[in-house]
N, CA, C and O atoms as a Maestro MAE file, in Angstrom:
{
 s_m_m2io_version
 :::
 2.0.0
}

f_m_ct {
 s_m_title
 :::
 protein
 m_atom[192] {
  # First column is atom index #
  i_m_mmod_type
  r_m_x_coord
  r_m_y_coord
  r_m_z_coord
  i_m_residue_number
  s_m_chain_name
  s_m_pdb_residue_name
  s_m_pdb_atom_name
  i_m_atomic_number
  :::
  1 25 30.091 -19.614 -53.706 1 A "MET " " N  " 7
  2 3 30.472 -18.661 -54.742 1 A "MET " " CA " 6
  3 2 31.150 -17.540 -54.299 1 A "MET " " C  " 6
  4 15 30.836 -16.968 -53.255 1 A "MET " " O  " 8
  5 25 32.071 -17.177 -55.026 2 A "GLU " " N  " 7
  6 3 33.012 -15.914 -54.623 2 A "GLU " " CA " 6
  7 2 32.139 -14.809 -54.787 2 A "GLU " " C  " 6
  8 15 31.306 -14.804 -55.693 2 A "GLU " " O  " 8
  9 25 32.276 -13.752 -53.881 3 A "LYS " " N  " 7
  10 3 31.491 -12.498 -53.802 3 A "LYS " " CA " 6
  11 2 31.586 -11.649 -55.086 3 A "LYS " " C  " 6
  12 15 30.654 -10.944 -55.473 3 A "LYS " " O  " 8
  13 25 32.848 -11.767 -55.765 4 A "ASN " " N  " 7
  14 3 32.872 -10.954 -56.942 4 A "ASN " " CA " 6
  15 2 32.708 -11.697 -58.296 4 A "ASN " " C  " 6
  16 15 33.157 -11.280 -59.363 4 A "ASN " " O  " 8
  17 25 31.958 -12.938 -58.111 5 A "LYS " " N  " 7
  18 3 31.657 -13.479 -59.360 5 A "LYS " " CA " 6
  19 2 30.093 -13.925 -59.207 5 A "LYS " " C  " 6
  20 15 29.630 -14.279 -58.123 5 A "LYS " " O  " 8
  21 25 29.448 -13.876 -60.231 6 A "ARG " " N  " 7
  22 3 28.011 -14.123 -60.396 6 A "ARG " " CA " 6
  23 2 27.711 -15.089 -61.682 6 A "ARG " " C  " 6
  24 15 28.388 -15.047 -62.710 6 A "ARG " " O  " 8
  25 25 26.782 -15.822 -61.513 7 A "THR " " N  " 7
  26 3 26.189 -16.687 -62.655 7 A "THR " " CA " 6
  27 2 25.035 -15.939 -63.315 7 A "THR " " C  " 6
  28 15 24.082 -15.655 -62.589 7 A "THR " " O  " 8
  29 25 25.002 -15.614 -64.490 8 A "LEU " " N  " 7
  30 3 23.861 -14.862 -65.063 8 A "LEU " " CA " 6
  31 2 23.194 -15.752 -66.087 8 A "LEU " " C  " 6
  32 15 23.889 -16.485 -66.792 8 A "LEU " " O  " 8
  33 25 21.825 -15.721 -66.204 9 A "LYS " " N  " 7
  34 3 21.163 -16.548 -67.120 9 A "LYS " " CA " 6
  35 2 20.596 -15.675 -68.347 9 A "LYS " " C  " 6
  36 15 20.090 -14.580 -68.097 9 A "LYS " " O  " 8
  37 25 20.662 -16.082 -69.488 10 A "VAL " " N  " 7
  38 3 20.125 -15.444 -70.670 10 A "VAL " " CA " 6
  39 2 18.698 -15.755 -70.916 10 A "VAL " " C  " 6
  40 15 18.345 -16.884 -71.259 10 A "VAL " " O  " 8
  41 25 17.899 -14.808 -70.753 11 A "TYR " " N  " 7
  42 3 16.496 -15.080 -70.943 11 A "TYR " " CA " 6
  43 2 16.040 -14.595 -72.445 11 A "TYR " " C  " 6
  44 15 16.691 -13.817 -73.142 11 A "TYR " " O  " 8
  45 25 14.850 -15.181 -72.788 12 A "GLY " " N  " 7
  46 3 14.304 -14.569 -73.996 12 A "GLY " " CA " 6
  47 2 13.134 -13.531 -73.649 12 A "GLY " " C  " 6
  48 15 12.231 -13.793 -72.854 12 A "GLY " " O  " 8
  49 25 13.256 -12.356 -74.320 13 A "MET " " N  " 7
  50 3 12.216 -11.386 -74.204 13 A "MET " " CA " 6
  51 2 11.585 -11.020 -75.415 13 A "MET " " C  " 6
  52 15 12.303 -10.871 -76.404 13 A "MET " " O  " 8
  53 25 10.436 -10.858 -75.502 14 A "SER " " N  " 7
  54 3 9.628 -10.574 -76.765 14 A "SER " " CA " 6
  55 2 10.065 -9.285 -77.368 14 A "SER " " C  " 6
  56 15 9.901 -8.241 -76.736 14 A "SER " " O  " 8
  57 25 10.629 -9.287 -78.589 15 A "GLY " " N  " 7
  58 3 11.079 -8.123 -79.311 15 A "GLY " " CA " 6
  59 2 10.233 -7.779 -80.510 15 A "GLY " " C  " 6
  60 15 9.016 -7.964 -80.514 15 A "GLY " " O  " 8
  61 25 10.838 -7.323 -81.429 16 A "TYR " " N  " 7
  62 3 10.110 -6.919 -82.709 16 A "TYR " " CA " 6
  63 2 9.476 -8.079 -83.324 16 A "TYR " " C  " 6
  64 15 10.117 -9.129 -83.379 16 A "TYR " " O  " 8
  65 25 8.237 -8.013 -83.814 17 A "ASN " " N  " 7
  66 3 7.474 -9.010 -84.346 17 A "ASN " " CA " 6
  67 2 7.281 -10.321 -83.436 17 A "ASN " " C  " 6
  68 15 7.083 -11.423 -83.948 17 A "ASN " " O  " 8
  69 25 7.343 -10.147 -82.248 18 A "HIS " " N  " 7
  70 3 7.151 -11.189 -81.170 18 A "HIS " " CA " 6
  71 2 8.303 -12.252 -81.335 18 A "HIS " " C  " 6
  72 15 8.038 -13.400 -80.979 18 A "HIS " " O  " 8
  73 25 9.430 -12.009 -81.790 19 A "ASN " " N  " 7
  74 3 10.614 -12.814 -81.761 19 A "ASN " " CA " 6
  75 2 11.371 -12.555 -80.472 19 A "ASN " " C  " 6
  76 15 11.683 -11.431 -80.079 19 A "ASN " " O  " 8
  77 25 11.663 -13.794 -79.797 20 A "ASP " " N  " 7
  78 3 12.629 -13.611 -78.633 20 A "ASP " " CA " 6
  79 2 13.956 -12.999 -78.854 20 A "ASP " " C  " 6
  80 15 14.652 -13.435 -79.771 20 A "ASP " " O  " 8
  81 25 14.351 -12.092 -78.151 21 A "ILE " " N  " 7
  82 3 15.728 -11.708 -78.170 21 A "ILE " " CA " 6
  83 2 16.469 -11.957 -76.870 21 A "ILE " " C  " 6
  84 15 15.844 -11.871 -75.813 21 A "ILE " " O  " 8
  85 25 17.836 -12.277 -76.878 22 A "PRO " " N  " 7
  86 3 18.484 -12.656 -75.696 22 A "PRO " " CA " 6
  87 2 18.496 -11.289 -74.801 22 A "PRO " " C  " 6
  88 15 18.707 -10.168 -75.265 22 A "PRO " " O  " 8
  89 25 18.234 -11.584 -73.459 23 A "THR " " N  " 7
  90 3 18.133 -10.635 -72.441 23 A "THR " " CA " 6
  91 2 18.867 -10.950 -71.193 23 A "THR " " C  " 6
  92 15 18.594 -11.997 -70.606 23 A "THR " " O  " 8
  93 25 19.700 -10.209 -70.767 24 A "ILE " " N  " 7
  94 3 20.500 -10.459 -69.464 24 A "ILE " " CA " 6
  95 2 19.957 -9.440 -68.454 24 A "ILE " " C  " 6
  96 15 19.997 -8.251 -68.769 24 A "ILE " " O  " 8
  97 25 19.468 -9.794 -67.298 25 A "MET " " N  " 7
  98 3 19.074 -9.001 -66.277 25 A "MET " " CA " 6
  99 2 19.864 -9.084 -65.125 25 A "MET " " C  " 6
  100 15 20.023 -10.215 -64.664 25 A "MET " " O  " 8
  101 25 20.474 -7.998 -64.470 26 A "MET " " N  " 7
  102 3 21.228 -7.987 -63.200 26 A "MET " " CA " 6
  103 2 20.426 -7.145 -62.168 26 A "MET " " C  " 6
  104 15 19.918 -6.093 -62.554 26 A "MET " " O  " 8
  105 25 20.291 -7.515 -60.976 27 A "LYS " " N  " 7
  106 3 19.640 -6.720 -60.040 27 A "LYS " " CA " 6
  107 2 20.047 -7.299 -58.642 27 A "LYS " " C  " 6
  108 15 20.384 -8.478 -58.535 27 A "LYS " " O  " 8
  109 25 20.009 -6.440 -57.571 28 A "GLY " " N  " 7
  110 3 20.389 -6.814 -56.363 28 A "GLY " " CA " 6
  111 2 21.366 -5.899 -55.669 28 A "GLY " " C  " 6
  112 15 22.178 -5.257 -56.335 28 A "GLY " " O  " 8
  113 25 21.316 -5.815 -54.329 29 A "LYS " " N  " 7
  114 3 22.122 -5.059 -53.562 29 A "LYS " " CA " 6
  115 2 23.744 -5.300 -53.769 29 A "LYS " " C  " 6
  116 15 24.582 -4.464 -53.432 29 A "LYS " " O  " 8
  117 25 24.006 -6.377 -54.282 30 A "TRP " " N  " 7
  118 3 25.339 -6.791 -54.515 30 A "TRP " " CA " 6
  119 2 25.940 -5.686 -55.505 30 A "TRP " " C  " 6
  120 15 27.050 -5.186 -55.317 30 A "TRP " " O  " 8
  121 25 25.102 -5.349 -56.581 31 A "LEU " " N  " 7
  122 3 25.559 -4.407 -57.621 31 A "LEU " " CA " 6
  123 2 25.925 -3.026 -56.796 31 A "LEU " " C  " 6
  124 15 26.981 -2.437 -57.027 31 A "LEU " " O  " 8
  125 25 25.122 -2.623 -55.967 32 A "GLU " " N  " 7
  126 3 25.365 -1.255 -55.154 32 A "GLU " " CA " 6
  127 2 26.789 -1.497 -54.440 32 A "GLU " " C  " 6
  128 15 27.699 -0.669 -54.452 32 A "GLU " " O  " 8
  129 25 26.838 -2.670 -53.861 33 A "ASN " " N  " 7
  130 3 28.095 -3.050 -53.171 33 A "ASN " " CA " 6
  131 2 29.304 -2.908 -53.805 33 A "ASN " " C  " 6
  132 15 30.322 -2.593 -53.190 33 A "ASN " " O  " 8
  133 25 29.268 -3.143 -55.144 34 A "PHE " " N  " 7
  134 3 30.359 -2.979 -56.197 34 A "PHE " " CA " 6
  135 2 30.363 -1.621 -56.777 34 A "PHE " " C  " 6
  136 15 31.135 -1.438 -57.718 34 A "PHE " " O  " 8
  137 25 29.665 -0.685 -56.393 35 A "GLY " " N  " 7
  138 3 29.780 0.665 -56.871 35 A "GLY " " CA " 6
  139 2 28.875 1.082 -57.945 35 A "GLY " " C  " 6
  140 15 28.936 2.210 -58.433 35 A "GLY " " O  " 8
  141 25 27.945 0.095 -58.361 36 A "PHE " " N  " 7
  142 3 26.961 0.497 -59.451 36 A "PHE " " CA " 6
  143 2 26.024 1.507 -58.840 36 A "PHE " " C  " 6
  144 15 25.613 1.426 -57.682 36 A "PHE " " O  " 8
  145 25 25.686 2.537 -59.756 37 A "LYS " " N  " 7
  146 3 24.621 3.568 -59.218 37 A "LYS " " CA " 6
  147 2 23.547 3.554 -60.159 37 A "LYS " " C  " 6
  148 15 23.792 3.470 -61.362 37 A "LYS " " O  " 8
  149 25 22.202 3.641 -59.656 38 A "VAL " " N  " 7
  150 3 21.059 3.816 -60.315 38 A "VAL " " CA " 6
  151 2 20.987 4.931 -61.339 38 A "VAL " " C  " 6
  152 15 21.155 6.056 -60.868 38 A "VAL " " O  " 8
  153 25 20.790 4.858 -62.527 39 A "GLY " " N  " 7
  154 3 20.816 5.954 -63.300 39 A "GLY " " CA " 6
  155 2 22.070 6.296 -64.182 39 A "GLY " " C  " 6
  156 15 22.085 7.057 -65.149 39 A "GLY " " O  " 8
  157 25 23.101 5.593 -63.666 40 A "GLN " " N  " 7
  158 3 24.466 5.888 -64.282 40 A "GLN " " CA " 6
  159 2 24.591 4.812 -65.350 40 A "GLN " " C  " 6
  160 15 24.088 3.694 -65.236 40 A "GLN " " O  " 8
  161 25 25.339 5.254 -66.458 41 A "GLU " " N  " 7
  162 3 25.566 4.454 -67.657 41 A "GLU " " CA " 6
  163 2 26.893 3.583 -67.559 41 A "GLU " " C  " 6
  164 15 27.889 4.026 -66.987 41 A "GLU " " O  " 8
  165 25 26.863 2.447 -68.086 42 A "TYR " " N  " 7
  166 3 28.028 1.624 -68.213 42 A "TYR " " CA " 6
  167 2 28.253 1.006 -69.461 42 A "TYR " " C  " 6
  168 15 27.294 0.674 -70.157 42 A "TYR " " O  " 8
  169 25 29.472 0.807 -69.834 43 A "ARG " " N  " 7
  170 3 29.827 0.251 -71.049 43 A "ARG " " CA " 6
  171 2 30.178 -1.320 -70.796 43 A "ARG " " C  " 6
  172 15 30.966 -1.601 -69.893 43 A "ARG " " O  " 8
  173 25 29.629 -2.277 -71.545 44 A "VAL " " N  " 7
  174 3 29.925 -3.540 -71.502 44 A "VAL " " CA " 6
  175 2 30.701 -4.093 -72.583 44 A "VAL " " C  " 6
  176 15 30.366 -3.892 -73.751 44 A "VAL " " O  " 8
  177 25 31.907 -4.905 -72.219 45 A "HIS " " N  " 7
  178 3 32.805 -5.449 -73.265 45 A "HIS " " CA " 6
  179 2 32.513 -6.958 -73.196 45 A "HIS " " C  " 6
  180 15 32.631 -7.637 -72.176 45 A "HIS " " O  " 8
  181 25 32.106 -7.415 -74.434 46 A "CYS " " N  " 7
  182 3 32.026 -8.910 -74.464 46 A "CYS " " CA " 6
  183 2 32.967 -9.562 -75.244 46 A "CYS " " C  " 6
  184 15 33.402 -9.017 -76.258 46 A "CYS " " O  " 8
  185 25 33.416 -10.903 -74.820 47 A "LYS " " N  " 7
  186 3 34.379 -11.485 -75.590 47 A "LYS " " CA " 6
  187 2 34.098 -12.978 -75.351 47 A "LYS " " C  " 6
  188 15 33.492 -13.382 -74.358 47 A "LYS " " O  " 8
  189 25 34.617 -13.841 -76.411 48 A "ASN " " N  " 7
  190 3 34.361 -15.288 -76.245 48 A "ASN " " CA " 6
  191 2 35.570 -16.025 -75.567 48 A "ASN " " C  " 6
  192 15 35.515 -17.237 -75.357 48 A "ASN " " O  " 8
  :::
 }
 m_bond[191] {
  # First column is bond index #
  i_m_from
  i_m_to
  i_m_order
  :::
  1 1 2 1
  2 2 3 1
  3 3 4 2
  4 3 5 1
  5 5 6 1
  6 6 7 1
  7 7 8 2
  8 7 9 1
  9 9 10 1
  10 10 11 1
  11 11 12 2
  12 11 13 1
  13 13 14 1
  14 14 15 1
  15 15 16 2
  16 15 17 1
  17 17 18 1
  18 18 19 1
  19 19 20 2
  20 19 21 1
  21 21 22 1
  22 22 23 1
  23 23 24 2
  24 23 25 1
  25 25 26 1
  26 26 27 1
  27 27 28 2
  28 27 29 1
  29 29 30 1
  30 30 31 1
  31 31 32 2
  32 31 33 1
  33 33 34 1
  34 34 35 1
  35 35 36 2
  36 35 37 1
  37 37 38 1
  38 38 39 1
  39 39 40 2
  40 39 41 1
  41 41 42 1
  42 42 43 1
  43 43 44 2
  44 43 45 1
  45 45 46 1
  46 46 47 1
  47 47 48 2
  48 47 49 1
  49 49 50 1
  50 50 51 1
  51 51 52 2
  52 51 53 1
  53 53 54 1
  54 54 55 1
  55 55 56 2
  56 55 57 1
  57 57 58 1
  58 58 59 1
  59 59 60 2
  60 59 61 1
  61 61 62 1
  62 62 63 1
  63 63 64 2
  64 63 65 1
  65 65 66 1
  66 66 67 1
  67 67 68 2
  68 67 69 1
  69 69 70 1
  70 70 71 1
  71 71 72 2
  72 71 73 1
  73 73 74 1
  74 74 75 1
  75 75 76 2
  76 75 77 1
  77 77 78 1
  78 78 79 1
  79 79 80 2
  80 79 81 1
  81 81 82 1
  82 82 83 1
  83 83 84 2
  84 83 85 1
  85 85 86 1
  86 86 87 1
  87 87 88 2
  88 87 89 1
  89 89 90 1
  90 90 91 1
  91 91 92 2
  92 91 93 1
  93 93 94 1
  94 94 95 1
  95 95 96 2
  96 95 97 1
  97 97 98 1
  98 98 99 1
  99 99 100 2
  100 99 101 1
  101 101 102 1
  102 102 103 1
  103 103 104 2
  104 103 105 1
  105 105 106 1
  106 106 107 1
  107 107 108 2
  108 107 109 1
  109 109 110 1
  110 110 111 1
  111 111 112 2
  112 111 113 1
  113 113 114 1
  114 114 115 1
  115 115 116 2
  116 115 117 1
  117 117 118 1
  118 118 119 1
  119 119 120 2
  120 119 121 1
  121 121 122 1
  122 122 123 1
  123 123 124 2
  124 123 125 1
  125 125 126 1
  126 126 127 1
  127 127 128 2
  128 127 129 1
  129 129 130 1
  130 130 131 1
  131 131 132 2
  132 131 133 1
  133 133 134 1
  134 134 135 1
  135 135 136 2
  136 135 137 1
  137 137 138 1
  138 138 139 1
  139 139 140 2
  140 139 141 1
  141 141 142 1
  142 142 143 1
  143 143 144 2
  144 143 145 1
  145 145 146 1
  146 146 147 1
  147 147 148 2
  148 147 149 1
  149 149 150 1
  150 150 151 1
  151 151 152 2
  152 151 153 1
  153 153 154 1
  154 154 155 1
  155 155 156 2
  156 155 157 1
  157 157 158 1
  158 158 159 1
  159 159 160 2
  160 159 161 1
  161 161 162 1
  162 162 163 1
  163 163 164 2
  164 163 165 1
  165 165 166 1
  166 166 167 1
  167 167 168 2
  168 167 169 1
  169 169 170 1
  170 170 171 1
  171 171 172 2
  172 171 173 1
  173 173 174 1
  174 174 175 1
  175 175 176 2
  176 175 177 1
  177 177 178 1
  178 178 179 1
  179 179 180 2
  180 179 181 1
  181 181 182 1
  182 182 183 1
  183 183 184 2
  184 183 185 1
  185 185 186 1
  186 186 187 1
  187 187 188 2
  188 187 189 1
  189 189 190 1
  190 190 191 1
  191 191 192 2
  :::
 }
}
């Protein structure tokens, strides 16, 4: 796998009224290596 590409899995997390809501988690040293900082906010753009 290329170092600048990752495969993410969409998990279900219990939300309001115990209904699963889609959840994406990203964690790891690789985020820091790409300049992500703890506590900093980021904007995500989604497209199909």
